[in-house]
C-alpha positions, 0 to 999 in steps of 0.5 A: 171294072171295065177299062174306059177306051176312048171312041177313036185312039189317036194315031200320030203322024210326024213326018220332017228330016228336022227333028224339032220340027217332028216334035212341033208336028207331034205336039200340035196333034196332042194340044189337048192330050198333053195337057191331059197326061200332064195332069194325071202324072202330077197327081201320080207324082205328089201321091208318091211324095214327090214335091213339085219342086223336086219334079221339076229340079228332076225334069230339067236335069234330064233335059240336061243329060238328053242334050249332051247325049243326043241334041237331036232328041232334046230338039225333038222334045222342045218341039213336042213342047212348042207345038202343044203349047206346054213348057219344055221342063213339063214334057221333060217330066213325061219323058222322065216318069219312070225316073222321077217315080223311082223316087216314090213309095207309094206308086209302083210302076206297072206290070208288063209281060213280053214274049220274043220267039225265034223260029227257023221257018217262021222268023222272029216276032214278039208280043207284049202286054202293056200294063199301067194306071188305068188312068191313063188309059185316054193318055196313049197313042199310036205313032208313025214318025218318018224322017229321022235316020229310021222311020219308026211306027208303034205306041207311046204315051202323050208328050213321050218320044218313044216306047215300043216299036219297030223301024223301017230297018227291021229292028223290033223293040219290046220295053218292060220296066225293072226296079233297082236300089240305085235308080234315079235321076241323071242318067238318059231317061229309058223311054228317051232311050227307046226312042233313040234306038228304034230312030237310030239302030239298023240292027240288034247289034246296033242297038246294044252299041247304043245302049252301051254308050248310053249314061244310064242310072235307071232300069229297065229292058229292052227285048231287042230283035231282027230278022236274024238276031234277038237279046233280052237286056237287064239295064241298070245303073250297075251295068247292061246284061244281056240274055239270050234265047232259051229254046228259041224264046226270050221272056221277060216280065218285070225282074232282073234275070241276070245275078248282077242287077238282080242282087240290087233288086227293088224286089218288093215292087214286083215280086211275087207277082213278077215271078208267078207270070214269068214261071205261068208263061214259061210252063205254058210255053213248055207244055204247048207246041212252039208257036209259029205265028205271032198270033199264036204266040199272042194267045199265050198272054191270055189269063183268067181267074185264078192264074197269074195276071197276065192279062191285067184287069183294073180292081175297082176298090184299089185307090189311085197308083194301084189300079192297074191294067193292060191298056194295050197289046202289042205284036212287032214283026221285024221281016214285014216292019209291022206293029200291031197294036190292040186297045185292049188286053189279051182276052180282047183278041178276035173281039177288037181289031188290031190297029196295023202300022208299017214302018217300011 
């Protein structure tokens, strides 16, 4: 099954010191895109047995937590809703979609693979696939947000504050979803947290401090790296746990890498797929020459028939909620404050052009 691609992928620019005004600018540029994303997520929530009343209750609860933790993030979401002509709780439901879908047993979360490489001579750089429902391929965009504590460039979904990116201080963030039995609503949504970290943190150490101070009720993983440091976080309702580079490399698929959260993992969501992808890429890294450029690193994510689906193509025979695809491939380079986003799978590298964005 081929992946439908829009003729022109949107690039959203917002520049204002007032977070509400930044949000309005984002929402105005997505007046068609945000309602379209709401419609698809409504279908996914319903498929997962989540009622409209539950969805709204969860969204409004998330808004309360966001408002207490970071009023500026709440204001930017309110601005997005205003600019798009959408109800604020609807935008909140998009931002809390991971937490709301944690209620579902019918719609498992997506699969992503991330590698970060620290090389003494070449610096630090990272690459990941973003794997999600193919029905949402028209619902994401590249982002250039300026005016906050740090400027940010990267990729996110329509109406969602943030996802992967790099900021003008040289902090980069890759993002994978994990699953724990205690996941739910009641904490800061992980997508909102990623946006807060990229806007506020000037280093890995500052990012970890923000995350450790956040009220978390759901799971995820941030690969955080700057020019000098790199760390992989297991984030969960039972705590935040760190993994440092092994032989200069951080590798993440979709399972916990530390024992405490792993004891409560929803193994049925990702296994054996996550472990197979992890072992395949780890073996590839061990057998090949260490990559010294981000392009060489990206090549480690290219897979084909008979190999674990690091390069993920949708199965046309599967129903809504189970048609996974690598919607984008993202590279981040802190030294140059550069994000490159490919509207395609790792196998499309060299066939499709990267969109290159610079934060600093």
